[in-house]
C-alpha positions in Angstrom: 0.0 0.0 0.0 1.5 3.4 -1.0 2.1 6.2 1.5 -0.7 8.3 -0.2 -3.2 5.4 0.3 -2.2 5.2 4.0 -2.6 8.9 4.6 -6.1 10.3 5.0 -7.2 12.7 2.2 -7.1 15.7 4.4 -3.4 15.1 5.2 -2.5 14.8 1.5 -4.3 18.1 0.8 -2.7 19.8 3.8 0.8 18.7 2.9 0.4 19.7 -0.7 -1.1 23.1 0.3 1.8 23.9 2.7 4.3 23.0 0.1 2.8 25.1 -2.7 1.2 28.0 -0.9 2.0 30.6 1.7 -0.7 31.3 4.3 -1.0 34.4 6.4 -3.6 36.5 8.2 -4.5 40.1 8.0 -5.1 42.5 10.9 -8.8 41.7 10.6 -8.1 38.0 11.1 -8.9 36.9 7.6 -6.6 34.1 6.4 -5.2 34.4 2.8 -3.4 31.9 0.5 -0.6 33.1 -1.8 1.0 30.7 -4.3 4.7 30.5 -3.8 6.5 33.3 -5.7 3.2 34.9 -6.8 1.9 38.2 -5.4 -1.8 37.6 -5.7 -3.5 36.4 -2.5 -6.9 34.8 -2.1 -9.0 34.4 1.1 -9.2 30.6 1.8 -12.8 30.9 2.9 -14.1 32.2 -0.6 -16.0 29.4 -2.3 -17.9 29.0 -5.5 -16.4 32.1 -7.1 -14.1 32.3 -10.1 -10.4 32.1 -9.0 -11.0 31.1 -5.4 -8.3 29.4 -3.4 -10.4 26.3 -3.1 -10.5 26.0 -6.8 -6.8 26.6 -7.4 -6.0 24.0 -4.7 -8.3 21.4 -6.4 -6.8 22.1 -9.8 -3.2 21.9 -8.5 -3.9 18.6 -6.8 -5.4 17.2 -10.0 -2.8 18.5 -12.4 0.1 17.2 -10.2 -1.4 13.8 -10.1 -2.5 13.8 -6.4 -6.0 13.0 -7.3 -9.4 14.6 -6.9 -11.0 14.9 -3.5 -14.4 15.4 -2.1 -15.7 18.5 -0.4 -15.4 17.2 3.2 -11.7 16.4 2.8 -11.1 19.8 1.4 -13.1 21.5 4.2 -11.2 19.6 6.9 -7.9 20.4 5.4 -8.7 24.1 5.0 -10.0 24.3 8.5 -6.7 23.0 9.8 -4.7 25.3 7.6 -6.8 28.3 8.7 -6.2 27.4 12.4 -2.4 27.1 11.8 -2.3 30.4 9.9 -3.8 32.3 12.7 -0.5 32.0 14.6 1.5 33.3 11.6 2.8 36.8 10.9 0.3 39.5 10.0 0.4 41.1 6.6 -2.1 43.4 4.8 -3.6 42.9 1.4 -4.1 45.6 -1.1 -6.3 46.4 -4.1 -4.6 48.0 -7.1 -2.1 50.2 -5.2 0.1 49.3 -2.3 3.1 50.8 -0.3 6.4 49.0 -0.8 9.9 49.1 0.6 12.3 52.0 0.5 9.6 54.6 -0.2 8.3 52.8 -3.3 4.6 52.2 -4.2 3.2 49.5 -6.5 0.4 49.5 -9.1 -1.2 46.2 -9.8 -1.7 45.7 -13.6 -4.2 42.9 -12.9 -2.3 40.4 -15.0 -2.3 36.6 -14.4 1.5 36.6 -14.3 1.5 39.1 -11.4 3.6 41.8 -13.2 3.1 45.1 -11.5 4.6 48.6 -11.7 7.1 49.7 -9.0 7.0 53.5 -8.7 9.9 55.2 -6.9 11.2 58.8 -6.9 14.2 57.5 -9.0 12.0 55.9 -11.7 9.5 53.2 -12.4 9.8 49.7 -13.8 7.7 46.6 -14.4 8.4 43.5 -12.2 6.7 40.8 -10.1 6.8 42.0 -6.5 8.2 39.9 -3.7 5.2 38.3 -1.9 6.7 39.4 1.4 6.5 43.1 0.2 3.1 43.2 -1.6 0.0 41.0 -1.4 -2.5 41.8 -4.1 -6.2 41.1 -3.4 -8.4 40.9 -6.5 -12.1 40.9 -7.1 -14.4 40.8 -10.2 -13.9 44.5 -10.5 -10.1 44.2 -10.9 -9.5 44.8 -14.6 -6.3 44.2 -16.5 -4.1 47.2 -17.4 -1.8 47.2 -20.4 1.9 47.3 -20.0 2.7 51.0 -19.9 5.0 52.5 -22.5 8.4 53.9 -21.6 9.8 57.3 -22.7 6.5 58.8 -23.8 7.7 62.4 -23.5 4.3 63.4 -22.1 2.4 62.4 -25.2 -0.1 60.4 -23.2 -1.2 63.4 -21.1 -1.8 65.4 -24.2 -3.8 62.6 -25.8 -6.0 62.3 -22.6 -6.7 66.0 -22.5 -7.7 66.0 -26.2 -10.3 63.3 -25.5 -11.8 65.0 -22.5 -13.8 68.2 -22.9 -12.3 70.1 -19.9 -13.4 73.8 -19.9 -10.1 75.3 -18.9 -6.5 74.7 -17.9 -7.4 74.7 -14.2 -9.7 71.7 -14.6 -7.0 69.9 -16.7 -4.2 70.3 -14.1 -6.5 69.3 -11.2 -7.5 66.2 -13.1 -3.8 65.3 -13.6 -3.1 66.0 -9.9 -6.0 63.7 -8.9 -4.7 60.8 -11.1 -1.2 61.2 -9.6 -2.9 61.1 -6.1 -4.7 57.9 -7.0 -1.3 56.2 -7.4 -0.3 57.0 -3.8 -2.0 54.7 -1.3 -1.3 56.9 1.7 -2.6 60.2 0.4 -6.3 61.0 0.7 -7.4 62.8 -2.5 -10.6 64.9 -2.9 -13.3 63.5 -5.1 -13.5 65.0 -8.6 -17.0 66.2 -9.5 -17.2 66.3 -13.3 -19.9 68.9 -14.0 -21.1 70.8 -17.0 -24.1 71.3 -19.3 -26.0 68.4 -20.8 -24.0 66.8 -23.6 -20.5 67.8 -22.3 -19.3 64.2 -22.1 -19.2 64.0 -18.4 -19.8 60.2 -18.2 -17.3 59.5 -21.0 -14.6 61.6 -19.5 -15.3 60.0 -16.1 -14.9 56.5 -17.6 -11.6 57.6 -19.3 -10.1 58.9 -16.1 -11.2 55.7 -14.1 -9.9 53.3 -16.7 -6.4 54.7 -16.5 -6.3 53.2 -13.0 -8.8 50.3 -13.2 -8.4 49.1 -16.8 -10.9 48.9 -19.6 -13.5 47.1 -17.5 -13.7 50.1 -15.1 -17.0 51.8 -15.3 -19.4 54.3 -13.7 -22.3 53.1 -11.5 -25.4 54.5 -9.9 -25.1 55.6 -6.3 -26.3 52.8 -4.0 -29.4 53.5 -2.0 -27.9 52.6 1.4 -24.6 52.7 3.3 -24.0 49.0 3.4 -24.2 48.6 -0.4 -21.9 51.6 -1.0 -19.3 50.2 1.4 -19.5 46.9 -0.3 -19.0 48.5 -3.7 -16.1 50.6 -2.4 -14.3 47.6 -0.9 -14.4 45.7 -4.2 -12.1 48.1 -6.1 -9.8 51.1 -5.8 -11.6 53.9 -7.6 -15.3 54.2 -7.1 -17.1 56.3 -9.7 -20.7 57.3 -9.3 -22.6 58.6 -12.3 -25.3 61.2 -12.9 -25.8 62.4 -9.3 -28.6 64.9 -9.0 -29.1 64.9 -5.2 -26.9 64.2 -2.2 -28.9 63.3 0.9 -27.1 64.0 4.3 -26.4 60.3 4.9 -24.7 59.8 1.5 -22.8 63.1 1.9 -21.4 62.0 5.3 -20.5 58.6 4.0 -18.6 60.1 1.0 -16.6 62.2 3.5 -15.6 59.0 5.3 -14.7 57.2 2.1 -12.4 60.1 0.9 -10.5 60.5 4.2 -10.9 57.0 5.7 -13.1 55.2 8.2 -13.9 51.8 9.6 -17.1 49.8 9.4 -18.1 47.2 11.9 -21.0 44.7 11.5 -22.1 41.5 13.1 -20.4 38.4 11.6 -22.7 35.9 9.9 -24.0 33.0 11.9 -22.7 34.4 15.2 -24.2 36.5 18.0 -21.0 37.9 19.6 -18.4 38.2 16.8 -18.0 41.1 14.5 -16.4 41.8 11.1 -14.4 45.0 10.7 -13.5 46.6 7.4 -11.4 49.7 6.9 -11.7 51.7 3.8 -10.3 54.9 2.1 -10.7 55.1 -1.6 -10.6 57.7 -4.4 -14.1 58.7 -5.4 -15.2 60.2 -8.8 -18.6 61.8 -9.3 -20.4 63.1 -12.4 -23.6 65.2 -12.7 -25.0 68.5 -13.8 -25.9 69.7 -10.3 -26.2 67.9 -6.9 -28.2 70.7 -5.2 -27.2 71.8 -1.8 -23.6 70.8 -0.8 -22.8 70.3 2.9 -19.7 72.2 4.0 -17.7 69.1 5.1 -18.2 67.5 1.7 -17.3 70.7 -0.1 -13.8 70.6 1.4 -13.4 67.1 0.0 -14.6 67.8 -3.6 -12.7 68.8 -6.7 -14.9 70.4 -9.3 -13.8 69.7 -12.9 -15.8 71.7 -15.4 -16.5 70.4 -18.9 -18.0 72.1 -22.0 -20.0 70.8 -24.9 -17.6 69.9 -27.8 -17.9 71.9 -31.0 -17.5 68.8 -33.1 -19.4 65.7 -32.1 -17.8 62.2 -32.3 -19.4 58.8 -31.8 -18.7 56.7 -28.7 -17.1 54.1 -31.0 -14.7 56.7 -32.4 -13.7 58.0 -29.0 -12.9 54.5 -27.6 -11.2 53.4 -30.8 -8.7 56.3 -30.1 -8.6 55.8 -26.3 -7.9 52.1 -26.1 -4.6 52.0 -28.1 -3.5 55.2 -26.4 -4.0 53.8 -22.9 -0.4 52.3 -22.7 1.0 55.7 -23.6 -1.4 57.6 -21.3 -0.4 55.3 -18.4 3.3 55.6 -19.2 3.1 59.4 -19.3 1.2 59.4 -16.0 3.9 57.2 -14.4 6.7 59.4 -15.8 5.0 62.5 -14.3 4.4 60.8 -11.0 8.1 59.9 -10.6 9.0 63.5 -11.4 6.5 64.9 -8.9 7.6 62.6 -6.1 11.2 63.6 -6.6 10.3 67.3 -6.2 10.5 69.2 -2.9 7.7 71.7 -2.1 6.3 73.4 1.0 3.0 72.0 2.4 0.2 74.6 2.6 -1.0 74.7 6.2 -4.3 76.3 5.7 -6.1 73.7 3.6 -8.0 70.7 5.0 -6.7 68.2 2.4 -3.1 69.1 3.1 -1.6 66.0 1.4 -3.4 66.8 -1.8 -2.4 70.5 -1.5 1.2 69.4 -1.1 0.9 67.2 -4.2 -0.4 70.2 -6.1 2.5 72.3 -4.9 4.9 69.5 -6.0 3.2 69.3 -9.4 3.5 73.1 -9.9 7.2 73.0 -9.0 7.9 70.1 -11.3 6.0 71.3 -14.3 5.3 75.0 -14.0 1.5 74.5 -13.8 -0.8 76.3 -11.4 -2.5 73.3 -9.7 -2.4 74.8 -6.2 -3.9 78.1 -7.3 -6.6 76.2 -9.3 -7.3 74.1 -6.2 -7.8 77.2 -4.0 -10.1 78.7 -6.6 -12.1 75.5 -6.8 -12.6 75.6 -3.0 -13.7 79.2 -3.2 -16.3 78.2 -5.8 -17.5 75.4 -3.6 -17.8 77.8 -0.6 -20.0 80.0 -2.8 -22.1 77.0 -3.6 -22.5 76.1 0.0 -23.5 79.7 0.9 -25.9 80.0 -2.0 -27.6 76.8 -0.8 -27.8 77.7 2.9 -30.0 80.6 4.0 -28.5 80.5 7.5 -25.0 81.1 6.2 -26.4 84.0 4.1 -28.0 85.5 7.2 -24.9 85.2 9.3 -22.9 87.0 6.6 -25.5 89.6 6.4 -25.3 90.2 10.2 -21.5 90.2 10.0 -21.6 92.9 7.3 -23.0 95.3 10.0 -19.9 94.8 12.1 -16.8 97.0 11.8 -13.5 95.3 11.0 -12.1 93.9 14.3 -15.5 94.2 16.0 -16.8 91.3 18.0 -20.4 90.3 18.7 -21.0 87.9 21.6 -24.3 86.3 22.5 -25.7 83.1 23.8 -26.9 80.6 21.2 -30.6 81.4 22.1 -29.9 85.1 21.6 -28.2 84.5 18.3 -31.1 82.4 17.2 -33.5 85.3 18.0 -31.3 87.9 16.3 -30.7 85.9 13.1 -34.4 84.9 12.9 -35.5 88.5 13.2 -32.9 89.5 10.6 -34.1 86.8 8.1 -37.8 87.5 8.7 -37.4 91.2 8.3 -40.2 93.8 8.7 -42.5 91.8 6.5 -42.2 88.7 8.7 -41.6 86.4 5.9 -42.0 82.7 6.9 -38.9 80.8 8.0 -37.6 78.2 5.5 -37.7 74.5 6.1 -34.8 73.3 8.2 -34.3 76.7 10.0 -32.8 76.1 13.5 -35.5 75.7 16.1 -33.3 75.8 19.3 -30.0 77.4 20.3 -28.4 74.0 20.3 -29.4 73.2 16.8 -28.1 76.7 15.7 -24.8 76.0 17.4 -24.4 72.7 15.7 -25.2 74.2 12.3 -22.6 77.0 12.8 -20.0 74.4 13.6 -20.5 72.9 10.2 -20.5 76.3 8.6 -17.4 77.5 10.5 -14.8 76.8 7.7 -17.1 78.2 5.0 -17.7 81.4 7.0 -14.0 81.7 7.8 -13.2 81.6 4.1 -15.4 84.7 3.8 -13.7 86.6 6.6 -16.2 85.8 9.4 -14.8 84.0 12.4 -17.1 82.0 14.7 -15.9 80.8 18.1 -17.4 79.3 21.2 -16.7 79.9 24.9 -18.3 80.2 28.3 -18.4 82.4 31.3 -19.6 81.4 34.8 -23.1 82.4 33.8 -23.5 80.8 30.4 -22.0 79.6 27.2 -21.6 82.0 24.3 -20.9 82.3 20.6 -18.5 84.9 19.2 -18.8 86.4 15.8 -15.9 88.5 14.6 -14.7 90.3 11.5 -10.9 90.2 11.7 -8.9 93.3 10.7 -6.2 91.3 8.9 -7.0 89.1 5.9 -7.5 85.4 6.6 -4.4 83.2 6.4 -5.4 81.5 3.1 -6.0 84.9 1.5 -2.5 86.0 2.5 -0.9 82.9 0.9 -3.1 83.2 -2.2 -1.9 86.7 -2.8 1.7 85.6 -3.3 
């Protein structure tokens, strides 16, 4: 009787798996399998999906002449392997982009052979990453990217801009800055909002930008109706693109803020009462739409408006994609060349902008290329502040009250007194009715002012809170000196 006949099936599977695969766990406790020498990792618990570890293990056993095994033997073997892996070292998995050693970052090309792009301030090249350095996680949304061209001399960037109908140079340089930011896993980037009149090609331009990072299978999607579905969609890819937005309810607006800057979701694990599943996410977002209505101040600081115009000469979709697809290797190569150049450039970090990492990237891009991305970014934030004020009657009323103050003058009242004063100012002598959503208590007013504080500060009105022994108060001040961001913008 042979040794294989003496050994139980689960032992044969376990020995084969440990010889041909590396098993490790993530910080969330999920166990992954990684074929020896290959950077792609698959969770061992995924079953019934294309490319699962269970399937690759079955195929490997069969092709190497070890036989075919029933489901119970595979389950017992994988249960043992999972238990053993929980005592191994912890290593994260990444989708599409990942940090590497020595200040490098990696871009997954989505290829079966594992070839990826290593980006470093000294240059970029194509290689298969060491599995100890990078573990790629792939889903059905992970499309394949072409091998990027070398020595493009910037021709790819020019080709991309010709295909997109950006209204001005400011939108063009901000789009380039965003693409560079998408290749940096540690930098939160604001969400581009492609806007313009009907027929400006917003959806087509959005697809073209997304497919530089996600491959030709990358596409736009409708905004999910609830938080859980949006988190699931975000976790399945790197860039999440939402098309044709016409309204942003508060819950979706808050969730987008979390996606851009990073957050964690915790929910009950299936088939358990006491265990939980945690998922961390921070992803680049891209939005398209003619108008999303009222924009909340916290989301406005995380948006990047890119304006498009209607083209003078119409082209068919087939013509546009027939030009885009063969140009994608050149576009990707030019983007990588520019990314290397930007990362090797030193620049000061603006200290007055909320998305400081992206502002620093814009400053680096300006220094490396002579563009005016940082100036364009500041101007876009000013436009968004105008949008916030135009959509918020409370903000308009506060600015109207501040206009009655002299420079340097301070107005101090309790929140209830402020509510009474602002309500009277809005209603006026004709006692016009208060709008829907107007604050009904001093506490509600105080909370609304905290959201509006950055927007009001950008218009030279400072709001602060304090208390005396008698009561809490809110200060409203018009400073005598220009705001810090206005001083920097003047240079």
